[in-house]
N, C-alpha and C positions, 0 to 999 in steps of 0.2 A: 749802017753807020749811025752812030749816036748823033742826035740833033740837040742843039740848044733850045730850051723851052722856057717859058715863064716859070718862075719859082711857084710851085703849087701853094695854094692858100693854107693847106693843112700845116705847112712848116711854120708860118707866122703864128699859128695857134699854139705852137710849142713854147713860144716866148723864150727863145734861147739866149737872146742878147738884149741889153738895155735899148740898143738901137742897131740898125743894120745900115752900114755905110756902103757895102757892096754885096751883091748876091747874084748867083747864076745857078742854072740847073741843066743837066744833060740827061737824056732819056734814050733808051733803046728798047725795042720790042724783043721779046724772047719767049720761046716755048717752055723754058725752064721755070720751075717754081722753087724759089729759095727764100729763106727768111732774110730780112734786111741785114742782119749781122753777117750772114753767109756771103751776101753780095759785097759787103764792105771788105771782108777778108779776101774774097776772090779778086776784087778790083785792086786793092792796095797791097796786100801781102804777096799776091802772085804776080805783081808787076815785074816785067823783065829787069834783070840786073843792070843792063846798059841804060835803061830809062831812069832807074833809081840813081845810077852813078852820075847822070847829067843833072837830075833834079835836086839831089841831096845838097850840093854846095849852095844852090839858090835858097833852099829852105833853111839851111844853117845860117846863111847871111841874114835871113829874116827872123832868126831866133827860134826856128822850129827844128826839133830833133827827130828825124826819121830813124827808126831802129830796125833795119832789115834783119830777118832771121831769128829774132827773139820773140816775136809776138804770137806765133802760131800756138805756143803752149800757154799764152796768157789768157786769162778769163776776163781781165779788166782793161785790156789795151788791144789796139789794132795798129800795127806798124808804128808803135810809139804814141799813138793818139789814145787818150783816155776815153773809155766808153762812158759817156755821161748819162745816157738813157738808152734803153733797149726794150722794145716790145714787138708785137707781131706787125705793127705798122711802120715803125721807124727805128733806126739806130742813129744815135747822135754821138759824134766823135768831137772831142775838143782838146785843145792844147794851150798852154800858156805861151805867150809870145811877147817880144819886146814892143811890137807895134800895137797890140790890142788882143782881141779875142777872135780866133778863127773857129768855125764849126763846119763839119762835114756831116751831111745827113743823107743816109741811104733809105730808100723805101722800095717796096716791091708790090705795087698794085698789080692786079692780074694781068699777066702777059708783058710786064715791063720791069725794067730796073731803072731807077732814077737816083742820080747823085746830085745833091745840092751843096753849094758852098755859100756860107754867110760869113761876113767879116765885120767886125767893129774896130774902127781905127781909133786907138787911144793916144797914139804918138803924133804930135803935130807934124804935118807935112807928109805923112805916110800915103795919103791919097795920090800924091805926085809919084811916089815910088811905085804904087800899085798901077798907075797908068802905064808904066813900063813893064812890070812883072805880070800884070793881068793877062796879057796876050799869051804868054808862056803858060800860065795857069790854065787858061781855057783850052789850049791845045792838048795839054797833058790830061786834063779832066775828061775831055772827049775821048782821048786815046784809052784811058783807064776803063771808061764805060764800054767802049767798043770791045776791048780785050776781054772784059768780064762776060759780056753778052756772047761773044764769039766762043769763049770757053764753055759756056753753058748752052749754046745753040741759038743764035739769033735767027729770027724769021724775017723781020723787017723793022724799019725805024718808024718812029711816031712823029707827028707834027704838032703835038700839043699835049697838055697834061691830061 
């Protein structure tokens, strides 16, 4: 099972946002070796339709557009998220949102898959909204990492970065 971990320092070095108002990270151990972009596609695009059906209205209310089914052929998007950066260490996904700037970062250190979420709140009062929505986000993020790792062959979870 994926575990919540501190956001690794290498993500801060990417300077993805002017400031970070919220961050989290989930990690699972795996015997599979995949590039970060492959992990992003496995976690997000291969998410079960029932999960996306529950999550999509929440995301749309936040101004985020998840586009199931069209991204597999895309070279510049993952489930509607723009690929802002991709190399052997990280893939950074971003989207424009009414509330500010969300970023999802996948990395694949040896034996692990790690998914990080970073948010910059530009809309006054969104921190209060996130206090409610954040719990749902964390449950979904953990589930996505679990499912991706299971699909690739999880061996055990990690308790740190």
